[in-house]
C-alpha positions in Angstrom: -147.4 -65.8 -14.3 -147.0 -64.0 -11.0 -143.5 -63.4 -9.6 -143.9 -66.1 -7.0 -144.6 -68.7 -9.7 -141.0 -68.5 -10.8 -140.0 -69.9 -7.4 -141.7 -73.1 -8.3 -140.1 -73.3 -11.7 -136.6 -72.8 -13.0 -136.5 -69.2 -12.1 -133.5 -67.3 -10.8 -132.3 -68.7 -7.5 -128.9 -69.1 -5.7 -129.6 -72.8 -5.5 -129.5 -73.4 -9.2 -127.2 -76.2 -10.5 -124.9 -75.1 -13.4 -127.0 -74.8 -16.5 -127.9 -72.3 -19.2 -131.4 -70.9 -19.1 -133.4 -68.9 -21.5 -133.9 -65.2 -20.7 -136.9 -64.9 -18.4 -139.6 -62.3 -19.0 -139.9 -61.9 -15.3 -136.4 -61.5 -14.2 -134.5 -60.2 -17.2 -131.7 -61.8 -19.2 -130.0 -64.2 -16.8 -127.3 -65.8 -19.0 -125.3 -68.6 -17.4 -126.4 -69.4 -13.8 -124.2 -71.5 -11.5 -124.3 -72.3 -7.9 -121.0 -70.5 -7.4 -121.1 -67.3 -9.4 -124.8 -66.4 -9.9 -125.5 -63.1 -8.1 -129.0 -61.8 -7.5 -129.8 -58.1 -7.7 -131.6 -56.5 -4.7 -132.7 -52.9 -4.5 -133.4 -51.4 -1.1 -135.7 -48.4 -1.5 -135.0 -45.6 1.0 -137.9 -43.4 2.2 -138.0 -40.4 4.5 -139.3 -40.2 8.1 -138.8 -43.8 8.9 -136.4 -46.1 10.8 -133.0 -46.4 9.2 -132.5 -49.9 10.6 -135.3 -51.1 8.2 -133.0 -50.2 5.3 -129.5 -50.8 6.8 -130.5 -54.2 8.4 -131.5 -55.7 5.0 -128.4 -54.2 3.3 -126.2 -55.9 5.8 -128.0 -59.2 5.7 -128.0 -59.5 1.9 -124.4 -58.2 1.5 -123.2 -60.8 4.1 -124.7 -63.8 2.3 -121.8 -65.8 1.0 -119.2 -63.3 2.2 -118.9 -62.7 6.0 -119.0 -66.4 7.0 -116.5 -67.3 4.3 -114.1 -64.6 5.4 -114.2 -65.6 9.0 -113.5 -69.2 8.0 -110.6 -68.2 5.8 -112.2 -69.0 2.5 -112.8 -66.8 -0.5 -116.0 -64.7 -0.4 -118.8 -65.8 -2.8 -121.3 -63.0 -2.7 -124.9 -64.1 -3.4 -126.5 -60.6 -3.8 -125.6 -57.4 -5.4 -127.2 -54.7 -3.3 -128.2 -51.3 -4.6 -130.0 -48.5 -2.8 -132.4 -46.0 -4.3 -134.7 -43.2 -3.3 -137.6 -41.7 -5.2 -135.6 -38.8 -6.6 -132.0 -40.0 -6.0 -131.5 -37.5 -3.1 -130.5 -38.4 0.4 -133.3 -39.4 2.8 -133.6 -38.4 6.5 -134.8 -40.9 9.1 -137.2 -40.2 11.9 -134.2 -39.4 14.1 -132.2 -37.3 11.8 -129.9 -39.8 10.2 -129.1 -39.0 6.5 -128.6 -41.8 4.0 -127.5 -41.2 0.5 -128.8 -43.6 -2.1 -126.9 -45.0 -5.1 -129.6 -43.7 -7.6 -133.2 -42.7 -8.1 -135.8 -45.4 -8.6 -136.3 -44.2 -12.2 -132.7 -45.0 -12.9 -132.8 -48.5 -11.5 -132.2 -51.3 -13.9 -133.7 -54.8 -13.8 -133.5 -56.4 -10.3 -134.7 -59.7 -8.8 -136.1 -58.1 -5.6 -137.2 -54.7 -4.4 -137.5 -54.2 -0.7 -139.1 -51.0 0.7 -138.0 -49.7 4.1 -140.4 -48.1 6.7 -141.7 -44.6 6.9 -143.7 -43.2 9.8 -146.7 -44.9 11.5 -149.5 -43.0 9.9 -149.6 -43.2 6.1 -152.0 -40.3 5.7 -149.3 -38.0 7.0 -146.6 -38.9 4.5 -148.0 -40.9 1.6 -148.6 -37.8 -0.6 -144.9 -37.0 -0.3 -144.0 -40.5 -1.6 -146.7 -40.6 -4.3 -144.4 -41.7 -7.0 -143.5 -44.9 -5.2 -146.7 -47.0 -5.3 -147.2 -46.9 -9.1 -143.5 -47.7 -9.6 -143.8 -50.7 -7.3 -146.9 -51.9 -9.2 -145.1 -51.6 -12.5 -142.1 -53.5 -11.2 -144.3 -56.3 -9.9 -146.1 -56.6 -13.2 -142.7 -57.1 -14.9 -142.0 -60.0 -12.6 -139.9 -58.5 -9.8 -140.4 -59.8 -6.3 -141.6 -57.0 -3.9 -141.0 -56.8 -0.2 -142.0 -54.3 2.5 -141.4 -54.1 6.2 -143.1 -52.4 9.1 -145.0 -49.3 8.0 -143.3 -49.6 4.5 -145.9 -52.3 3.8 -148.3 -49.3 3.3 -146.6 -48.6 0.0 -147.4 -52.1 -1.3 -151.0 -51.7 -0.1 -151.3 -48.2 -1.7 -150.2 -49.7 -5.0 -153.1 -52.3 -4.7 -150.6 -55.2 -4.6 -152.0 -56.5 -1.4 -155.7 -56.5 -2.3 -157.1 -60.0 -1.5 -153.7 -61.2 -0.3 -152.2 -62.0 3.1 -150.0 -59.3 4.6 -148.6 -58.2 7.9 -147.1 -55.0 9.4 -146.1 -53.7 12.8 -148.7 -54.6 15.4 -148.8 -51.0 16.6 -150.2 -49.7 13.3 -152.4 -52.7 12.5 -155.7 -51.2 13.3 -155.1 -48.1 11.3 -153.9 -50.1 8.3 -157.0 -52.3 8.5 -159.2 -49.2 8.2 -157.2 -47.6 5.4 -156.7 -50.8 3.4 -159.8 -52.9 4.1 -159.3 -55.2 1.1 -156.1 -56.7 2.5 -156.1 -59.9 4.4 -154.2 -58.5 7.4 -152.6 -61.2 9.6 -150.6 -59.1 11.9 -149.9 -61.9 14.4 -147.5 -63.2 11.8 -144.0 -61.8 11.6 -143.6 -62.6 7.9 -146.1 -63.2 5.2 -145.6 -64.4 1.6 -148.2 -64.3 -1.2 -147.5 -64.6 -4.9 -144.1 -63.0 -4.9 -145.0 -60.3 -2.4 -143.3 -60.4 1.1 -144.2 -58.4 4.2 -142.5 -58.1 7.5 -143.7 -56.9 10.9 -142.2 -54.2 13.1 -138.8 -52.5 12.6 -136.3 -55.3 13.5 -138.4 -57.8 11.5 -136.5 -56.3 8.6 -133.7 -58.7 9.4 -136.1 -61.6 9.9 -137.7 -60.9 6.5 -134.3 -60.5 4.8 -133.1 -63.8 6.3 -136.3 -65.5 5.1 -135.6 -64.2 1.6 -131.9 -65.4 1.8 -133.2 -68.8 2.8 -135.8 -68.9 0.1 -133.5 -67.7 -2.7 -130.2 -69.3 -1.6 -131.1 -72.2 0.7 -131.1 -72.7 4.5 -127.4 -73.3 4.8 -126.5 -69.9 3.4 -129.1 -68.2 5.6 -127.9 -70.0 8.8 -124.4 -68.8 8.1 -125.5 -65.3 7.7 -127.5 -65.5 11.0 -124.4 -66.9 12.8 -122.1 -64.2 11.3 -124.4 -61.3 12.3 -125.4 -62.9 15.6 -129.1 -63.0 14.5 -131.8 -65.5 15.3 -133.3 -67.3 12.4 -136.7 -65.8 11.5 -139.4 -66.0 14.2 -142.9 -67.1 13.2 -144.9 -64.5 15.1 -144.8 -61.0 16.6 -147.7 -61.8 19.0 -145.3 -62.0 21.9 -144.3 -58.4 21.4 -147.7 -56.8 21.0 -149.5 -54.9 23.8 -152.5 -56.6 25.3 -155.3 -55.9 25.3 -155.6 -53.9 22.2 -158.9 -52.0 22.6 -159.8 -49.2 20.3 -160.6 -45.8 21.8 -164.3 -45.1 22.5 -166.6 -42.8 24.4 -168.9 -45.3 26.1 -168.5 -44.3 29.8 -170.4 -47.3 31.1 -168.1 -49.7 29.2 -165.0 -47.7 30.3 -166.1 -48.2 33.9 -166.3 -52.0 33.2 -162.9 -51.9 31.6 -161.5 -50.3 34.8 -163.3 -52.9 36.9 -161.8 -55.7 34.8 -158.4 -54.2 35.1 -158.6 -54.3 38.9 -160.3 -57.6 39.4 -159.1 -59.7 36.3 -157.9 -62.5 38.5 -161.4 -63.2 39.9 -164.1 -65.4 38.4 -166.1 -62.7 36.7 -169.5 -63.6 35.1 -171.2 -61.8 32.3 -174.3 -61.4 34.5 -172.3 -59.7 37.2 -170.6 -57.3 34.8 -174.0 -56.5 33.2 -175.4 -55.7 36.7 -172.5 -53.3 37.4 -173.1 -51.6 34.0 -176.9 -51.5 34.6 -177.7 -53.4 31.5 -179.2 -56.7 30.5 -176.5 -59.4 29.7 -177.4 -59.4 26.0 -177.2 -55.6 25.7 -174.0 -55.5 27.8 -172.2 -58.0 25.5 -173.3 -56.0 22.4 -172.2 -52.7 23.8 -168.9 -54.1 25.0 -168.1 -55.6 21.6 -169.1 -52.4 19.8 -166.9 -50.2 22.1 -163.8 -52.3 22.5 -163.8 -54.6 19.5 -163.6 -57.7 21.7 -166.1 -60.0 23.5 -165.9 -59.6 27.3 -164.4 -63.1 27.8 -161.6 -62.5 25.2 -160.9 -59.1 26.7 -160.5 -60.6 30.2 -158.2 -63.3 28.8 -156.0 -60.7 27.3 -155.8 -58.7 30.5 -154.8 -61.8 32.3 -152.1 -62.7 29.8 -150.8 -59.1 29.8 -150.4 -59.4 33.6 -148.8 -62.8 33.3 -146.3 -61.4 30.7 -145.2 -58.7 33.2 -144.6 -61.3 35.9 -142.6 -63.5 33.5 -140.6 -60.5 32.3 -139.7 -59.9 35.9 -138.3 -63.5 36.0 -141.1 -65.3 38.0 -139.7 -68.7 38.8 -142.9 -70.8 38.7 -145.2 -70.9 35.7 -148.0 -72.5 37.8 -147.8 -69.7 40.3 -148.1 -67.1 37.6 -151.1 -68.9 36.2 -152.9 -68.9 39.6 -152.0 -65.3 40.2 -153.8 -64.1 37.1 -156.8 -66.4 37.5 -156.0 -69.8 36.1 -156.0 -72.8 38.5 -155.4 -75.2 35.6 -151.7 -74.8 34.6 -152.2 -76.7 31.3 -155.1 -74.4 30.3 -153.0 -71.4 31.2 -150.2 -72.5 28.9 -152.7 -73.0 26.0 -154.3 -69.6 26.5 -150.9 -67.9 26.9 -149.6 -69.4 23.7 -152.8 -68.5 21.8 -152.3 -64.8 22.6 -148.5 -64.6 22.8 -147.4 -67.1 20.1 -145.1 -68.9 22.4 -145.1 -70.8 25.7 -144.8 -69.1 29.1 -141.4 -70.6 29.7 -140.1 -69.5 26.3 -141.5 -66.0 26.8 -139.8 -65.8 30.2 -136.5 -67.0 28.7 -136.7 -64.3 26.0 -137.7 -61.3 28.1 -136.6 -61.8 31.7 -133.7 -59.7 33.1 -130.2 -60.6 32.1 -128.0 -62.0 34.8 -124.3 -61.1 34.6 
């Protein structure tokens, strides 16, 4: 049985009705479980060279479940999680910006827990994985024993390095997605998603997605009511479905094909025009078929998709500036059909133009 299977059975969960259950080989000896007093154990693994918020955020979300809302409403706190922090060797870790965090213990001294969540390190695993080499095999061992495993942002690399993500869906920060695809080709990377879940393994997108992933896990383990109260207490939104709206567009990989670079420049200047493949091929001095092949090899995208992404990137900028008319934005970037513009925008941004504008336009005071 994989750890995720327990979620569909009578495994450990904050939503359990009062009953006595047998000790589980996946989650340790549970004893008496009740809706009121059962507490789940969560271990946050701290790593060096990363973003402290990917550790501190989850600590606060899990620690607030059943406590902060109750205290604000004048009722007794009923904590749903017992949070422990650990580093590889039990020593303090240092974040990318110099913040030192002291853990409770080393991972080797960590007892049975229901969930392990790994914080983020730097963006390039090749630069730091060897300094954290003890972590992937430890995660693999924990997963085999039935512990749920979660990683966020570049911390997902530890799960991939352990082989836990092979053949499974996963996400990470959109900015490191291409490098992760190359380093871990057996993973089903779906980096448009903010959260993925597959057989008891949970992944979150970039940095602040740590709070989204933590809230998702609170909802999964304790129910939506508890998660909503945590979100309200901490002034957080409930988990978003996608990080597409935050990613840069277009995402073309670096290349040395000067003719295609010239076409990319041409597209960047004239993206709002009706540009035909034949015309672009003429500019590049190639046949249309050869041009399409060379463009795809160099950029990773078909010319039409690349043009769409350029247009949507320009539309995003206008919406971020507070453009009042969605139709005018669409026409300005090359779409006379407003309905078609909305569909294309949502395809590449994960949300509608109006919702994107509401989220990112300048605040008015």
